[in-house]
C-alpha positions in Angstrom: 12.1 2.2 -19.0 13.4 5.6 -17.5 10.1 5.8 -14.6 10.8 6.6 -11.4 9.3 4.4 -8.3 6.8 7.1 -6.6 5.3 7.0 -10.5 5.6 3.0 -10.9 3.8 2.6 -7.5 1.3 5.5 -8.6 0.7 3.4 -11.9 0.5 0.1 -9.8 -2.0 1.5 -7.1 -4.1 3.2 -9.7 -4.2 -0.3 -11.5 -4.8 -2.1 -8.5 -8.3 0.0 -7.3 -9.4 -0.8 -11.1 -9.5 -4.3 -9.8 -6.3 -5.7 -11.7 -4.8 -8.2 -9.6 -1.1 -7.1 -9.4 1.0 -8.1 -6.5 4.4 -7.0 -5.0 7.3 -8.4 -3.4 9.1 -5.7 -1.3 12.5 -8.3 -0.3 15.3 -6.8 -2.1 15.3 -8.2 -4.8 12.0 -8.4 -5.6 8.5 -6.9 -7.8 5.4 -6.8 -9.2 4.0 -9.5 -10.7 0.0 -10.2 -11.3 -1.3 -12.8 -9.3 -2.5 -16.1 -10.2 -2.3 -18.2 -7.0 -4.9 -18.1 -3.8 -1.5 -17.7 -1.8 -0.4 -14.9 -3.8 -3.8 -13.1 -3.8 -4.1 -13.6 0.6 -0.2 -12.7 0.6 -0.5 -9.1 -1.3 -3.7 -8.4 0.8 -2.7 -9.3 4.1 0.2 -7.2 3.2 -1.8 -4.1 2.5 -4.0 -4.7 5.7 -0.7 -4.7 7.8 -0.2 -0.7 6.3 -3.7 0.1 6.6 -3.6 -1.1 10.4 -0.1 1.0 10.6 -1.0 3.9 9.6 -4.3 3.9 11.1 -2.1 3.8 14.6 0.2 6.2 13.3 -3.1 8.6 12.6 -4.8 7.4 16.1 -1.7 8.3 18.4 -1.4 11.8 16.2 -5.3 12.9 17.3 -4.3 12.3 20.8 -2.7 16.0 20.3 -5.6 17.6 18.3 -7.1 19.8 20.6 -4.1 21.9 20.6 -4.3 22.7 16.7 -7.8 24.3 15.2 -9.1 23.2 11.5 -9.0 25.5 9.0 
């Protein structure tokens, strides 16, 4: 299809934000799929929540140094 991985990720994120039920499998031979089962739904939600939690932990660690930097 001549679409790079970043563009696919952007399109999928946009569709998810619109409410489309798109899951993903991040294993070696994973891919994208339409969510049809409860298990797929919760697996996707849990995976995304773990990502959010990880990013929040990084932000919190960085913010310990915020006094060194003025906001512009």
